[in-house]
C-alpha positions as CSV (number, residue, x, y, z in Angstrom):
1,M,80.7,80.0,83.6
2,S,78.7,76.9,83.5
3,D,79.0,77.2,87.5
4,K,76.4,79.5,88.5
5,S,75.6,78.5,92.6
6,F,76.8,82.0,93.6
7,L,73.7,83.1,92.1
8,K,71.7,81.5,95.2
9,L,70.8,83.7,97.5
10,D,71.3,82.2,101.3
11,G,68.2,83.0,103.0
12,I,66.3,84.2,100.3
13,E,63.3,81.3,99.0
14,D,63.4,80.7,95.8
15,G,61.1,83.1,93.2
16,A,61.3,85.8,96.3
17,L,61.1,89.9,95.2
18,V,64.3,90.9,95.7
19,A,65.8,94.6,95.7
20,V,68.5,95.6,93.2
21,A,70.6,98.7,93.6
22,M,71.0,100.1,90.3
23,S,74.1,102.7,89.3
24,G,73.9,102.5,85.6
25,G,77.5,100.8,85.5
26,V,78.2,97.1,84.3
27,D,78.2,95.3,87.6
28,S,75.1,96.6,89.1
29,S,73.4,95.7,85.8
30,V,74.6,92.4,85.4
31,T,73.6,91.5,88.7
32,A,70.1,92.5,88.0
33,A,70.4,90.5,85.1
34,L,71.5,87.6,87.3
35,M,68.9,87.6,89.8
36,V,66.3,87.5,87.1
37,E,68.0,85.0,85.1
38,A,67.7,82.8,88.8
39,G,64.7,83.3,89.2
40,Y,63.8,85.8,91.7
41,Q,61.5,88.2,91.0
42,V,63.1,92.0,90.8
43,V,63.0,95.1,90.9
44,G,65.5,98.0,90.3
45,I,66.6,101.2,92.6
46,T,68.4,103.9,91.3
47,L,69.5,107.4,93.2
48,Q,69.9,110.1,91.4
49,L,72.5,111.9,92.7
50,Y,73.6,114.6,90.8
51,D,71.3,117.3,88.0
52,Q,71.5,115.3,84.9
53,G,72.3,118.3,83.0
54,Q,75.8,118.7,84.3
55,M,76.6,115.6,84.7
56,S,75.0,113.6,81.7
57,N,77.9,113.7,80.3
58,K,80.9,113.1,82.5
59,K,82.7,110.6,82.0
60,G,83.6,108.1,85.6
61,A,80.5,109.7,87.0
62,C,77.3,106.9,88.2
63,C,73.6,107.6,88.9
64,A,73.3,110.9,86.9
65,G,72.2,111.5,83.2
66,Q,73.0,108.8,80.8
67,D,73.8,105.7,84.3
68,I,69.8,106.3,84.7
69,Y,69.2,105.8,81.2
70,D,71.3,102.3,80.9
71,A,69.8,101.1,84.7
72,R,66.9,101.7,82.8
73,T,67.4,99.9,79.6
74,V,68.5,96.7,81.1
75,A,64.7,97.3,83.2
76,D,63.1,97.5,80.7
77,R,64.4,94.6,78.3
78,F,64.2,92.2,81.1
79,G,61.2,93.1,82.4
80,F,61.1,94.0,85.7
81,P,60.1,97.7,87.5
82,H,62.7,100.2,88.0
83,Y,62.2,103.4,90.3
84,V,64.6,106.4,90.3
85,L,65.0,108.6,93.6
86,D,65.7,112.2,93.6
87,Y,68.4,112.2,96.4
88,E,70.6,115.5,94.7
89,N,69.8,117.4,98.2
90,I,70.7,114.4,100.7
91,F,73.6,113.5,98.4
92,R,74.6,116.8,98.7
93,T,74.3,117.9,102.5
94,N,75.9,114.2,103.4
95,V,78.6,113.6,101.3
96,I,79.9,117.1,98.9
97,D,79.6,119.5,102.2
98,D,81.1,116.6,104.6
99,F,84.3,116.3,101.9
100,V,84.8,119.9,101.7
101,E,84.5,120.5,105.3
102,S,87.0,117.6,106.1
103,Y,89.8,119.0,103.3
104,L,88.6,122.6,105.1
105,Q,90.0,121.2,108.4
106,G,93.0,119.6,107.2
107,E,91.5,116.0,107.1
108,T,91.7,113.2,104.3
109,P,88.4,112.2,102.9
110,V,87.1,109.3,101.7
111,P,83.6,109.8,100.6
112,C,82.8,106.9,98.5
113,I,82.5,105.7,101.9
114,R,80.1,108.6,103.7
115,C,78.2,107.9,100.3
116,N,77.6,103.8,101.5
117,Q,77.3,104.9,105.1
118,R,74.7,107.8,105.1
119,V,73.0,107.6,101.2
120,K,73.3,104.2,99.4
121,F,73.0,102.1,102.4
122,K,70.5,103.5,104.5
123,D,67.7,105.3,102.8
124,L,68.3,102.2,99.7
125,L,67.5,99.8,102.2
126,V,64.3,101.1,103.5
127,T,63.3,101.6,100.3
128,A,63.7,97.8,99.7
129,R,61.7,97.0,102.9
130,D,59.2,99.6,101.8
131,L,58.7,97.4,99.0
132,G,58.6,94.0,100.6
133,A,62.1,92.8,98.7
134,K,63.1,90.1,100.9
135,A,66.9,91.6,100.3
136,L,68.7,94.4,98.8
137,I,71.3,93.6,96.2
138,T,73.5,95.4,95.3
139,G,77.3,94.5,92.8
140,H,79.6,95.3,95.4
141,Y,83.2,93.0,95.0
142,V,82.6,91.7,98.6
143,Q,81.6,88.7,100.5
144,R,78.8,87.6,102.7
145,K,79.8,84.5,104.7
146,L,77.7,82.9,107.0
147,K,79.7,81.4,110.3
148,N,77.3,79.9,112.9
149,N,74.3,81.7,111.1
150,H,75.6,84.8,111.8
151,A,76.6,86.9,108.9
152,E,79.6,88.0,108.2
153,L,81.3,90.6,105.8
154,H,84.2,89.4,103.8
155,Q,86.8,90.4,100.9
156,A,85.8,89.6,97.3
157,I,87.3,87.0,95.9
158,D,89.3,89.2,93.5
159,A,91.5,90.7,95.5
160,T,91.8,93.5,92.5
161,R,88.5,94.7,92.8
162,D,87.7,94.3,96.2
163,Q,86.0,96.8,98.1
164,S,85.5,95.7,101.4
165,Y,87.5,98.6,102.9
166,F,84.9,101.2,101.7
167,L,82.2,99.2,103.3
168,F,83.1,99.0,106.8
169,T,80.6,101.2,107.7
170,T,78.1,98.7,107.4
171,T,76.1,98.1,110.4
172,Q,74.9,93.9,111.4
173,E,71.6,95.1,110.9
174,Q,71.8,95.9,107.3
175,L,75.1,93.0,106.6
176,D,71.6,90.8,107.4
177,Y,69.7,92.2,104.5
178,L,72.0,92.9,101.9
179,R,73.4,90.6,99.2
180,F,76.7,90.7,97.4
181,P,76.3,88.1,94.2
182,L,79.9,89.6,92.4
183,G,82.3,88.7,95.5
184,G,82.5,85.3,94.4
185,I,83.8,85.9,90.8
186,T,86.2,88.0,88.9
187,K,85.5,91.2,87.5
188,A,86.7,89.7,84.3
189,E,83.8,87.0,85.0
190,T,81.5,90.2,84.9
191,R,82.2,91.8,82.1
192,T,81.8,88.0,80.1
193,H,78.6,87.5,81.8
194,A,77.5,91.1,80.2
195,R,78.6,90.4,76.8
196,R,76.7,86.8,77.1
197,L,73.6,88.5,78.4
198,G,73.9,91.5,75.5
199,L,73.9,94.1,77.8
200,S,74.6,97.4,76.2
201,V,77.0,98.1,78.8
202,A,79.5,95.2,78.9
203,E,82.3,97.7,77.9
204,K,81.5,100.4,79.7
205,P,84.5,101.8,81.8
206,D,84.5,101.4,85.5
207,S,83.2,104.8,87.2
208,Q,85.8,107.0,89.3
209,D,86.1,106.7,93.3
210,I,85.1,109.6,93.3
211,C,82.5,110.5,91.4
212,F,81.9,114.3,92.1
213,V,85.3,115.0,91.4
214,P,86.2,116.3,87.9
215,S,89.4,115.0,86.6
216,G,90.8,114.7,90.5
217,G,90.6,118.2,90.9
218,Y,89.7,118.2,94.7
219,A,91.3,121.7,95.3
220,S,88.3,123.7,92.8
221,V,85.5,121.2,94.4
222,V,86.3,122.7,97.3
223,E,86.5,126.3,96.0
224,K,82.9,125.8,94.3
225,Y,81.3,125.2,97.5
226,R,83.8,127.4,100.2
227,P,84.7,130.4,98.2
228,G,88.0,131.8,100.0
229,A,89.1,128.1,100.7
230,L,92.4,129.2,98.7
231,D,93.4,132.0,100.8
232,P,97.0,131.7,101.1
233,G,99.3,131.3,104.1
234,E,102.8,130.3,105.4
235,I,104.6,126.8,105.1
236,I,106.4,126.1,107.9
237,H,109.5,123.8,108.6
238,I,109.1,121.9,112.0
239,D,112.0,123.4,113.0
240,G,110.3,126.8,113.3
241,R,111.8,128.5,110.4
242,T,109.6,129.9,107.6
243,L,110.4,128.3,103.9
244,G,107.8,130.0,101.9
245,Q,104.4,130.9,101.0
246,H,101.4,128.5,99.2
247,S,97.9,129.4,97.9
248,G,95.8,127.4,99.9
249,I,96.1,124.6,102.8
250,I,93.3,122.9,100.6
251,N,95.8,121.3,98.1
252,F,98.0,119.7,101.2
253,T,97.9,116.6,102.0
254,I,99.6,115.2,104.8
255,G,102.3,112.6,103.4
256,Q,102.3,114.7,100.0
257,R,106.0,115.4,98.7
258,R,105.7,117.0,95.3
259,G,103.9,120.3,94.6
260,I,104.8,121.4,98.0
261,G,106.4,124.7,96.3
262,V,109.8,125.4,98.0
263,S,113.7,124.3,97.4
264,S,115.6,122.2,100.0
265,S,118.9,120.5,99.8
266,E,116.7,117.4,101.8
267,P,113.7,115.9,100.3
268,L,110.3,117.5,102.2
269,Y,107.3,116.1,103.3
270,V,103.8,117.2,104.4
271,V,103.7,116.3,108.4
272,N,100.9,118.7,109.6
273,I,98.1,121.3,108.3
274,D,97.4,123.9,111.3
275,T,93.8,124.9,109.9
276,Q,93.6,127.4,112.2
277,N,96.6,129.4,111.1
278,R,96.8,128.3,108.0
279,R,100.3,126.6,107.4
280,V,101.6,123.9,106.3
281,I,103.8,121.9,108.4
282,V,107.1,120.4,106.2
283,G,109.7,118.1,107.5
284,P,111.6,114.9,106.6
285,H,110.1,111.8,106.2
286,E,110.8,110.5,109.3
287,A,108.7,113.4,110.9
288,L,106.1,111.0,109.5
289,A,106.1,107.9,111.2
290,K,103.5,106.9,113.6
291,S,103.1,103.9,115.6
292,I,99.7,104.7,117.7
293,I,96.8,105.8,115.4
294,Y,93.4,106.7,116.9
295,V,89.7,106.0,115.7
296,Q,86.4,107.3,116.3
297,D,83.2,106.5,115.1
298,V,84.0,102.9,115.3
299,N,81.6,100.8,114.0
300,W,82.3,97.6,115.1
301,L,81.6,93.6,113.1
302,K,82.7,91.5,116.1
303,E,81.6,91.6,119.5
304,A,83.9,94.7,121.1
305,A,84.3,93.0,124.1
306,A,86.8,90.5,122.1
307,F,89.1,93.8,121.6
308,K,89.4,94.8,125.4
309,E,92.5,93.8,125.9
310,G,94.1,93.7,122.6
311,F,93.5,91.8,119.5
312,Q,95.7,91.2,117.3
313,A,94.6,91.8,113.0
314,Y,95.5,93.6,110.3
315,V,94.2,97.2,109.1
316,K,94.7,99.7,106.4
317,I,94.7,103.3,105.8
318,R,94.2,102.8,102.5
319,S,92.1,101.0,99.9
320,T,95.1,99.7,98.0
321,Q,98.0,99.2,100.5
322,A,98.7,96.5,101.9
323,P,96.9,95.0,105.1
324,L,99.5,96.3,108.7
325,A,99.8,94.4,111.2
326,A,99.0,95.7,114.3
327,T,96.8,95.2,117.7
328,I,93.1,96.4,118.1
329,Y,92.1,98.4,121.7
330,Q,88.5,99.2,122.1
331,R,88.9,103.1,124.2
332,S,85.5,103.1,124.3
333,P,81.8,101.7,123.1
334,S,83.0,104.0,119.8
335,S,86.9,104.3,120.1
336,A,90.0,102.2,119.3
337,E,93.3,102.7,119.9
338,V,95.4,100.7,117.2
339,H,98.9,99.9,117.8
340,L,100.9,98.6,114.7
341,D,103.7,96.7,114.7
342,E,105.9,98.3,112.4
343,A,105.6,102.7,111.8
344,E,103.4,103.5,109.3
345,Y,104.0,107.0,107.3
346,G,101.8,109.7,106.0
347,V,98.6,108.4,108.5
348,S,95.8,111.8,108.5
349,N,93.4,112.8,110.4
350,G,90.0,111.7,108.2
351,Q,91.2,108.7,106.6
352,A,89.5,105.5,107.4
353,C,91.0,102.7,109.2
354,V,89.5,99.4,108.9
355,F,90.2,96.2,110.9
356,F,90.7,92.9,109.3
357,D,91.0,89.6,110.2
358,Q,92.2,87.3,107.3
359,T,89.5,87.9,104.9
360,R,86.9,89.1,107.5
361,V,85.9,92.7,107.7
362,L,86.0,93.3,111.5
363,G,85.3,96.5,111.8
364,G,87.0,100.3,111.4
365,G,86.5,103.7,111.8
366,W,87.9,107.4,111.3
367,I,91.6,108.5,112.3
368,T,91.7,111.7,114.6
369,S,94.2,112.9,116.3
370,T,93.4,112.6,119.7
371,P,92.8,109.5,121.9
372,L,89.8,109.4,122.7
């Protein structure tokens, strides 16, 4: 723990003003405190994303109530200014509404990526620049590496905490301004720093992945914002047989096996969701196999020309899965076609498909069923 070379921000002069994004959790709190310790002038910025009264006692949330208080406590203790910006409406429009509409379309959304893309790494960067900060510092577990004076996004040292999948939408311009000091240490080391620094959040639990979904109840959130989302429909076998009824397509995701609600002599999986007719299509496991994935709204972090004739790399369609060997083809400036070496099961529209070359993030996009 004596080696603190990871605190040196490349390209940022000693004592410069930096902005730290503070959610109130242990990671961002340690990041801010360490920046002060390293001699930088720090200003903390917190985005309030929820109604404080509703979320103040919710375990696993961030950016509301107690978390804002915790962030301010760190700022007060280390003597740097702390700003709280009201982003409830923006978060509702750009993240929650998108999440709801995606589920209604039978997709599997990843709202944490949308939050980074449309809220945190968009407006936070503008605010940081307006304050005159030389960089925006976050507590994400990813690494920013320079190669030939070009910033690259890489996976964190701590593979169990790596968040690179959730940051694939980071643009090159944003990456040039961002810094991620925790990407070079482990989560255990972060908590050790928190205890050493005497932070009250040292033992604070990590926030859950989808902070606005209580207890994983996706359907209840969708129903809250879109009454009628739980309208019933039919469960259909891929051979055309009607097997039963369901109580809302939002209760189902592609690849689901448990809780389908029909009896069968063979294991059945959700293989498609017909949103127009409110039908859930089920079939055997082999019906889920996909060897080609179509990806839209691609953010390229390696020159797109390298993918025109096919680029051998790895992809992830879920953050926790092992990388899948694939060849990635650019089909347009904003679309790609991913040819998997081996078929993958449970690929769903709306999921993120992120491209990797070893530890480097090459880019990624959103899975669609339509070639572009």
